[in-house]
BALOBA-1460 file (C-alpha; in Angstrom, 3 decimals):
// residues 223
<rec num="1" residu="m" x="1.052" y="-98.397" z="-26.948"/>
<rec num="2" residu="n" x="1.027" y="-98.330" z="-23.145"/>
<rec num="3" residu="d" x="1.775" y="-95.244" z="-21.041"/>
<rec num="4" residu="v" x="5.378" y="-96.306" z="-20.370"/>
<rec num="5" residu="q" x="6.086" y="-96.796" z="-24.069"/>
<rec num="6" residu="k" x="4.436" y="-93.466" z="-24.902"/>
<rec num="7" residu="t" x="6.516" y="-91.638" z="-22.296"/>
<rec num="8" residu="e" x="9.725" y="-93.201" z="-23.572"/>
<rec num="9" residu="s" x="8.800" y="-92.343" z="-27.169"/>
<rec num="10" residu="d" x="7.975" y="-88.730" z="-26.293"/>
<rec num="11" residu="s" x="11.278" y="-88.332" z="-24.441"/>
<rec num="12" residu="v" x="13.352" y="-89.305" z="-27.489"/>
<rec num="13" residu="e" x="14.447" y="-86.171" z="-29.300"/>
<rec num="14" residu="r" x="14.146" y="-86.403" z="-33.043"/>
<rec num="15" residu="p" x="17.487" y="-86.099" z="-34.915"/>
<rec num="16" residu="g" x="16.209" y="-83.185" z="-36.983"/>
<rec num="17" residu="a" x="15.174" y="-81.225" z="-33.896"/>
<rec num="18" residu="k" x="18.544" y="-81.876" z="-32.258"/>
<rec num="19" residu="t" x="20.382" y="-80.665" z="-35.374"/>
<rec num="20" residu="s" x="18.236" y="-77.525" z="-35.550"/>
<rec num="21" residu="a" x="18.944" y="-76.780" z="-31.901"/>
<rec num="22" residu="r" x="22.695" y="-77.174" z="-32.446"/>
<rec num="23" residu="r" x="22.582" y="-74.877" z="-35.481"/>
<rec num="24" residu="a" x="20.600" y="-72.260" z="-33.572"/>
<rec num="25" residu="d" x="23.064" y="-72.451" z="-30.685"/>
<rec num="26" residu="l" x="26.041" y="-72.023" z="-33.021"/>
<rec num="27" residu="r" x="24.376" y="-69.080" z="-34.763"/>
<rec num="28" residu="a" x="23.764" y="-67.415" z="-31.403"/>
<rec num="29" residu="r" x="27.381" y="-67.978" z="-30.317"/>
<rec num="30" residu="l" x="28.714" y="-66.554" z="-33.574"/>
<rec num="31" residu="v" x="26.457" y="-63.495" z="-33.357"/>
<rec num="32" residu="a" x="27.607" y="-62.920" z="-29.768"/>
<rec num="33" residu="a" x="31.256" y="-63.334" z="-30.784"/>
<rec num="34" residu="g" x="30.799" y="-60.997" z="-33.740"/>
<rec num="35" residu="r" x="29.044" y="-58.406" z="-31.607"/>
<rec num="36" residu="a" x="31.914" y="-58.481" z="-29.113"/>
<rec num="37" residu="a" x="34.506" y="-58.184" z="-31.894"/>
<rec num="38" residu="i" x="32.786" y="-55.166" z="-33.456"/>
<rec num="39" residu="a" x="32.261" y="-53.524" z="-30.068"/>
<rec num="40" residu="e" x="35.977" y="-53.886" z="-29.377"/>
<rec num="41" residu="g" x="37.435" y="-52.780" z="-32.688"/>
<rec num="42" residu="g" x="34.777" y="-51.997" z="-35.279"/>
<rec num="43" residu="l" x="33.873" y="-53.895" z="-38.438"/>
<rec num="44" residu="q" x="37.521" y="-54.279" z="-39.408"/>
<rec num="45" residu="n" x="37.983" y="-56.378" z="-36.265"/>
<rec num="46" residu="l" x="35.628" y="-59.053" z="-37.598"/>
<rec num="47" residu="k" x="37.763" y="-62.005" z="-38.763"/>
<rec num="48" residu="a" x="36.391" y="-65.459" z="-39.564"/>
<rec num="49" residu="r" x="39.219" y="-67.305" z="-37.814"/>
<rec num="50" residu="d" x="38.860" y="-65.239" z="-34.634"/>
<rec num="51" residu="l" x="35.081" y="-65.670" z="-34.668"/>
<rec num="52" residu="a" x="35.411" y="-69.434" z="-34.997"/>
<rec num="53" residu="a" x="37.854" y="-69.567" z="-32.095"/>
<rec num="54" residu="a" x="35.589" y="-67.449" z="-29.896"/>
<rec num="55" residu="a" x="32.529" y="-69.547" z="-30.763"/>
<rec num="56" residu="g" x="34.384" y="-72.847" z="-30.378"/>
<rec num="57" residu="c" x="33.859" y="-74.099" z="-33.918"/>
<rec num="58" residu="a" x="35.768" y="-74.659" z="-37.146"/>
<rec num="59" residu="v" x="35.996" y="-71.789" z="-39.631"/>
<rec num="60" residu="g" x="33.980" y="-73.796" z="-42.143"/>
<rec num="61" residu="a" x="31.156" y="-74.204" z="-39.633"/>
<rec num="62" residu="i" x="30.430" y="-70.473" z="-39.928"/>
<rec num="63" residu="y" x="29.301" y="-71.033" z="-43.502"/>
<rec num="64" residu="n" x="27.095" y="-73.942" z="-42.496"/>
<rec num="65" residu="v" x="24.839" y="-71.602" z="-40.528"/>
<rec num="66" residu="f" x="25.354" y="-68.305" z="-42.410"/>
<rec num="67" residu="d" x="25.490" y="-67.720" z="-46.153"/>
<rec num="68" residu="d" x="28.640" y="-65.613" z="-45.796"/>
<rec num="69" residu="l" x="30.162" y="-62.999" z="-43.493"/>
<rec num="70" residu="d" x="27.748" y="-60.400" z="-44.881"/>
<rec num="71" residu="d" x="24.874" y="-62.539" z="-43.635"/>
<rec num="72" residu="l" x="26.478" y="-62.769" z="-40.191"/>
<rec num="73" residu="i" x="27.064" y="-59.006" z="-40.089"/>
<rec num="74" residu="l" x="23.412" y="-58.416" z="-40.984"/>
<rec num="75" residu="r" x="22.351" y="-60.670" z="-38.099"/>
<rec num="76" residu="i" x="24.614" y="-58.729" z="-35.752"/>
<rec num="77" residu="g" x="23.077" y="-55.538" z="-37.123"/>
<rec num="78" residu="a" x="19.591" y="-56.928" z="-36.499"/>
<rec num="79" residu="d" x="20.612" y="-57.651" z="-32.915"/>
<rec num="80" residu="t" x="21.838" y="-54.056" z="-32.570"/>
<rec num="81" residu="l" x="18.579" y="-52.729" z="-34.021"/>
<rec num="82" residu="a" x="16.585" y="-54.866" z="-31.580"/>
<rec num="83" residu="r" x="18.586" y="-53.480" z="-28.658"/>
<rec num="84" residu="l" x="18.057" y="-49.951" z="-29.937"/>
<rec num="85" residu="e" x="14.329" y="-50.586" z="-30.357"/>
<rec num="86" residu="h" x="14.127" y="-51.917" z="-26.804"/>
<rec num="87" residu="g" x="15.981" y="-48.865" z="-25.507"/>
<rec num="88" residu="l" x="13.658" y="-46.477" z="-27.330"/>
<rec num="89" residu="a" x="10.436" y="-48.156" z="-26.223"/>
<rec num="90" residu="g" x="8.409" y="-45.799" z="-24.083"/>
<rec num="91" residu="a" x="7.317" y="-46.503" z="-20.536"/>
<rec num="92" residu="p" x="3.738" y="-47.746" z="-20.013"/>
<rec num="93" residu="g" x="1.172" y="-45.053" z="-19.440"/>
<rec num="94" residu="p" x="-0.253" y="-42.042" z="-21.276"/>
<rec num="95" residu="a" x="1.824" y="-40.970" z="-24.256"/>
<rec num="96" residu="p" x="3.537" y="-37.589" z="-23.893"/>
<rec num="97" residu="e" x="2.861" y="-34.727" z="-26.258"/>
<rec num="98" residu="p" x="4.086" y="-35.604" z="-29.778"/>
<rec num="99" residu="a" x="6.949" y="-33.095" z="-29.799"/>
<rec num="100" residu="e" x="8.122" y="-34.325" z="-26.387"/>
<rec num="101" residu="e" x="7.933" y="-37.933" z="-27.572"/>
<rec num="102" residu="l" x="10.004" y="-37.109" z="-30.652"/>
<rec num="103" residu="l" x="12.517" y="-35.380" z="-28.409"/>
<rec num="104" residu="r" x="12.617" y="-38.401" z="-26.078"/>
<rec num="105" residu="l" x="13.290" y="-40.690" z="-29.038"/>
<rec num="106" residu="s" x="16.080" y="-38.468" z="-30.345"/>
<rec num="107" residu="r" x="17.720" y="-38.332" z="-26.919"/>
<rec num="108" residu="g" x="17.411" y="-42.100" z="-26.623"/>
<rec num="109" residu="y" x="19.062" y="-42.508" z="-30.020"/>
<rec num="110" residu="l" x="21.934" y="-40.260" z="-28.966"/>
<rec num="111" residu="s" x="22.321" y="-42.150" z="-25.688"/>
<rec num="112" residu="f" x="22.418" y="-45.509" z="-27.473"/>
<rec num="113" residu="a" x="24.956" y="-44.267" z="-30.020"/>
<rec num="114" residu="r" x="27.197" y="-42.950" z="-27.249"/>
<rec num="115" residu="a" x="27.061" y="-46.198" z="-25.292"/>
<rec num="116" residu="n" x="27.472" y="-48.494" z="-28.325"/>
<rec num="117" residu="k" x="29.498" y="-46.373" z="-30.704"/>
<rec num="118" residu="a" x="31.233" y="-49.141" z="-32.667"/>
<rec num="119" residu="l" x="28.091" y="-51.260" z="-33.086"/>
<rec num="120" residu="w" x="26.039" y="-48.180" z="-33.964"/>
<rec num="121" residu="r" x="28.633" y="-47.066" z="-36.501"/>
<rec num="122" residu="a" x="28.711" y="-50.547" z="-38.062"/>
<rec num="123" residu="l" x="25.004" y="-50.252" z="-38.935"/>
<rec num="124" residu="f" x="25.903" y="-47.544" z="-41.442"/>
<rec num="125" residu="e" x="29.404" y="-48.598" z="-42.488"/>
<rec num="126" residu="h" x="28.520" y="-52.088" z="-43.670"/>
<rec num="127" residu="r" x="27.906" y="-52.507" z="-47.389"/>
<rec num="128" residu="l" x="26.774" y="-55.769" z="-48.948"/>
<rec num="129" residu="a" x="29.171" y="-57.233" z="-51.502"/>
<rec num="130" residu="g" x="28.344" y="-56.484" z="-55.110"/>
<rec num="131" residu="g" x="25.936" y="-53.710" z="-54.184"/>
<rec num="132" residu="r" x="23.231" y="-56.202" z="-53.210"/>
<rec num="133" residu="p" x="20.161" y="-54.710" z="-51.521"/>
<rec num="134" residu="a" x="19.423" y="-55.535" z="-47.901"/>
<rec num="135" residu="p" x="17.086" y="-58.536" z="-47.494"/>
<rec num="136" residu="a" x="13.416" y="-57.978" z="-46.734"/>
<rec num="137" residu="w" x="13.665" y="-59.286" z="-43.154"/>
<rec num="138" residu="y" x="16.352" y="-56.707" z="-42.348"/>
<rec num="139" residu="l" x="14.295" y="-53.887" z="-43.851"/>
<rec num="140" residu="e" x="11.381" y="-55.007" z="-41.673"/>
<rec num="141" residu="d" x="13.612" y="-54.697" z="-38.603"/>
<rec num="142" residu="q" x="14.517" y="-51.163" z="-39.669"/>
<rec num="143" residu="g" x="10.856" y="-50.414" z="-40.296"/>
<rec num="144" residu="r" x="9.949" y="-51.131" z="-36.674"/>
<rec num="145" residu="l" x="12.300" y="-48.347" z="-35.597"/>
<rec num="146" residu="f" x="10.765" y="-45.902" z="-38.049"/>
<rec num="147" residu="a" x="7.342" y="-46.905" z="-36.719"/>
<rec num="148" residu="l" x="8.377" y="-45.535" z="-33.314"/>
<rec num="149" residu="v" x="8.828" y="-42.144" z="-34.983"/>
<rec num="150" residu="e" x="5.690" y="-42.435" z="-37.083"/>
<rec num="151" residu="a" x="3.482" y="-42.954" z="-34.001"/>
<rec num="152" residu="p" x="3.962" y="-39.458" z="-32.488"/>
<rec num="153" residu="l" x="3.884" y="-37.958" z="-35.986"/>
<rec num="154" residu="a" x="0.422" y="-39.490" z="-36.446"/>
<rec num="155" residu="r" x="-0.750" y="-37.596" z="-33.352"/>
<rec num="156" residu="l" x="1.114" y="-34.441" z="-34.322"/>
<rec num="157" residu="l" x="-0.255" y="-34.506" z="-37.889"/>
<rec num="158" residu="p" x="-3.527" y="-36.476" z="-37.796"/>
<rec num="159" residu="d" x="-4.633" y="-35.209" z="-41.223"/>
<rec num="160" residu="e" x="-1.327" y="-36.019" z="-42.917"/>
<rec num="161" residu="p" x="-1.513" y="-38.904" z="-45.424"/>
<rec num="162" residu="a" x="0.130" y="-42.062" z="-44.097"/>
<rec num="163" residu="a" x="2.640" y="-42.151" z="-46.956"/>
<rec num="164" residu="s" x="3.684" y="-38.602" z="-46.150"/>
<rec num="165" residu="r" x="4.190" y="-39.449" z="-42.470"/>
<rec num="166" residu="v" x="6.402" y="-42.374" z="-43.461"/>
<rec num="167" residu="l" x="8.567" y="-39.976" z="-45.463"/>
<rec num="168" residu="l" x="8.599" y="-37.427" z="-42.643"/>
<rec num="169" residu="a" x="9.715" y="-40.078" z="-40.152"/>
<rec num="170" residu="r" x="12.671" y="-40.974" z="-42.352"/>
<rec num="171" residu="t" x="13.497" y="-37.318" z="-42.912"/>
<rec num="172" residu="l" x="13.535" y="-36.636" z="-39.181"/>
<rec num="173" residu="f" x="15.621" y="-39.736" z="-38.503"/>
<rec num="174" residu="s" x="18.140" y="-38.664" z="-41.152"/>
<rec num="175" residu="a" x="18.388" y="-35.207" z="-39.609"/>
<rec num="176" residu="v" x="18.792" y="-36.550" z="-36.059"/>
<rec num="177" residu="h" x="21.325" y="-39.128" z="-37.220"/>
<rec num="178" residu="g" x="23.295" y="-36.409" z="-38.997"/>
<rec num="179" residu="v" x="23.523" y="-34.267" z="-35.868"/>
<rec num="180" residu="v" x="24.411" y="-37.264" z="-33.692"/>
<rec num="181" residu="s" x="26.991" y="-38.527" z="-36.178"/>
<rec num="182" residu="l" x="28.716" y="-35.182" z="-36.616"/>
<rec num="183" residu="g" x="28.657" y="-34.600" z="-32.871"/>
<rec num="184" residu="l" x="30.028" y="-37.979" z="-31.808"/>
<rec num="185" residu="e" x="32.550" y="-38.288" z="-34.617"/>
<rec num="186" residu="e" x="33.611" y="-34.637" z="-34.193"/>
<rec num="187" residu="k" x="33.984" y="-34.319" z="-37.957"/>
<rec num="188" residu="l" x="33.444" y="-30.564" z="-38.006"/>
<rec num="189" residu="a" x="34.495" y="-29.393" z="-34.557"/>
<rec num="190" residu="p" x="34.583" y="-30.763" z="-31.007"/>
<rec num="191" residu="m" x="31.157" y="-30.489" z="-29.377"/>
<rec num="192" residu="s" x="30.410" y="-30.908" z="-25.689"/>
<rec num="193" residu="e" x="27.653" y="-33.280" z="-24.591"/>
<rec num="194" residu="a" x="25.505" y="-30.374" z="-23.429"/>
<rec num="195" residu="t" x="25.936" y="-28.546" z="-26.743"/>
<rec num="196" residu="l" x="25.109" y="-31.654" z="-28.757"/>
<rec num="197" residu="e" x="21.985" y="-32.315" z="-26.712"/>
<rec num="198" residu="g" x="20.945" y="-28.683" z="-27.050"/>
<rec num="199" residu="e" x="21.346" y="-28.701" z="-30.828"/>
<rec num="200" residu="l" x="19.407" y="-31.942" z="-31.038"/>
<rec num="201" residu="e" x="16.535" y="-30.416" z="-29.079"/>
<rec num="202" residu="r" x="16.602" y="-27.318" z="-31.276"/>
<rec num="203" residu="l" x="16.382" y="-29.496" z="-34.394"/>
<rec num="204" residu="v" x="13.504" y="-31.663" z="-33.165"/>
<rec num="205" residu="r" x="11.423" y="-28.757" z="-31.873"/>
<rec num="206" residu="a" x="11.948" y="-26.822" z="-35.101"/>
<rec num="207" residu="f" x="10.957" y="-29.895" z="-37.112"/>
<rec num="208" residu="a" x="7.787" y="-30.401" z="-35.067"/>
<rec num="209" residu="a" x="6.814" y="-26.733" z="-35.291"/>
<rec num="210" residu="g" x="7.561" y="-26.557" z="-39.003"/>
<rec num="211" residu="s" x="5.643" y="-29.743" z="-39.757"/>
<rec num="212" residu="t" x="2.450" y="-28.415" z="-38.203"/>
<rec num="213" residu="a" x="2.808" y="-25.106" z="-40.052"/>
<rec num="214" residu="r" x="3.039" y="-26.516" z="-43.581"/>
<rec num="215" residu="p" x="0.099" y="-27.760" z="-45.701"/>
<rec num="216" residu="c" x="-0.802" y="-31.440" z="-45.238"/>
<rec num="217" residu="g" x="0.724" y="-33.815" z="-47.747"/>
<rec num="218" residu="e" x="3.394" y="-31.381" z="-48.879"/>
<rec num="219" residu="a" x="6.183" y="-33.850" z="-48.084"/>
<rec num="220" residu="s" x="4.809" y="-36.357" z="-50.576"/>
<rec num="221" residu="r" x="4.375" y="-33.939" z="-53.475"/>
<rec num="222" residu="k" x="6.642" y="-34.112" z="-56.480"/>
<rec num="223" residu="d" x="8.064" y="-31.145" z="-58.324"/>
């Protein structure tokens, strides 16, 4: 084969590659359309016909690239988690003191939830049909967020068993999420931004102080 023939052969896109590219493009357009729909009106605003119109495809095409709407919602959730992870990533340079890093993460979480309330809320409102568990790839995405919390905990509690730190990270996240959720949703009483931020700081500092005061491994013990 001469150079001209080789160049012409290399420039021909294989049918399979072209199909994969089209599928990836459609998936991206549907995720973007779904993200916009949820941001505008919550999960209840997600309708297959509207998504298809926004993405410029037939309704049936949605199910050619996603298993079902649950699968699409999970992909939108993964996109939200990735944006949250990016927002929580620390600036380059020396890491701050562990308690300050935990406080920075909690403030970043609150800031993200405020700015993306509907998408943030959808992460916790969505339930898979039939009580199915979340797929492994989605749990891995969640795990990267918990790892951001585990890192300062490892410096705060260097002698704590790794399994115990994993549990502590999830406990702290649950506590922070509870304060943020109650504050933003105003389920108990209206709370000003300053009050919410102050209560969040009180929680995180108390958690950090209490964690260093208790015996190592206590979080992983069973009754």
